[in-house]
C-alpha positions, -999 to +999 in steps of 0.1 A: -718-091-212-690-095-238-709-074-264-713-045-239-676-048-230-667-047-267-687-015-272-672+001-241-638-005-256-650+011-289-663+042-270-630+045-251-610+042-283-630+068-302-634+092-273-626+128-281-626+124-319-641+152-339-676+151-355-679+133-388-671+152-420-705+143-435-723+159-405-703+191-407-709+193-445-746+190-440-747+215-411-729+241-431-757+240-457-785+250-432-794+287-428-805+281-392-805+253-366-835+230-365-844+195-351-820+166-357-821+129-350-787+113-344-791+075-351-765+053-334-752+083-316-726+063-297-707+084-271-719+116-288-692+130-311-718+142-336-745+150-310-722+174-293-715+192-325-752+196-332-758+209-297-728+233-300-745+247-331-778+252-312-797+223-327-824+204-308-814+168-308-829+134-303-800+110-298-808+073-302-786+043-295-794+007-286-766+006-260-774+022-226-737+027-221-736+050-251-763+072-238-747+072-203-714+083-218-731+110-239-749+125-209-717+124-188-696+143-213-679+174-199-683+192-232-721+189-232-732+225-237-752+239-208-789+244-215-788+220-245-820+209-260-812+171-259-835+141-256-820+106-255-836+073-263-823+038-258-836+018-288-826+001-319-831+028-346-851+003-367-877+003-339-874+040-328-901+065-337-893+102-341-912+133-355-904+152-386-868+163-387-846+188-405-817+164-403-812+127-398-776+118-390-764+082-391-726+081-389-712+046-395-744+031-381-769+020-407-749-011-418-755-026-383-793-027-386-809-061-383-814-083-413-844-074-434-849-040-417-828-017-438-853-009-465-882+000-441-857+020-420-845+040-450-881+048-461-888+059-425-857+081-423-864+098-457-901+100-450-895+119-417-873+145-434-890+178-438-888+195-472-852+208-475-842+184-448-810+163-451-796+129-444-759+126-435-742+092-430-724+063-445-733+030-463-710+001-469-702-010-505-699-045-518-660-045-516-660-039-479-642-067-460-673-070-437-695-078-468-695-116-462-709-112-427-746-119-423-751-092-397-738-063-418-758-046-446-739-037-478-750-021-510-737-024-546-737+006-569-772-002-584-787-004-549-771+029-539-785+045-570-820+033-561-816+048-526-806+081-540-835+083-565-857+113-558-832+130-535-807+157-542-772+144-538-751+171-522-722+148-513-713+113-525-677+103-519-666+067-523-637+056-501-618+024-504-589+020-480-571-005-458-570+006-422-573-006-386-606-002-368-609+014-334-610-021-320-576-029-336-590-051-364-574-049-399-601-040-423-607-030-460-633-002-460-656+004-490-676+034-478-702+056-495-701+090-476-735+107-482-753+140-477-787+139-493-815+165-492-852+161-497-867+184-524 
């Protein structure tokens, strides 16, 4: 019960925020809409932007409250081609996609599941398809936690191997999280395309 309450607070505190810059960057590079998977969709800030741009979207989140909030949004475009799934994205299955979006989500995957998840995500991208999202670097203040996945520079380079890097911005900053927690962020903002 406490975990769900904590996520509900997060959703309330981030409600109405614009779509992530990485998603907008990726979308601007497509000639036409296609099929997108939004992993860890939360209350839908990125899903709504995809739908607004006429994409077909599969929105996946492990929290039923997130999917409920997404489906209840007043700005959900009428006639949207949206499918939702309540599942951990490590366990979810989806068809080939033009875009896999995972905004501030992948570092929460379960221990030992990141590498297979990454292979699955990249493997389901169609040629010319893109990944947009973030990974945490080793200087992030969450790095000592056992339930958060972080990557050093060499690990990031391995993940990017064989992909076209369209955006790779590294951000290190001190800030307060939407839950009010002081935090040092070390973030790799990524947009990658499959040749």
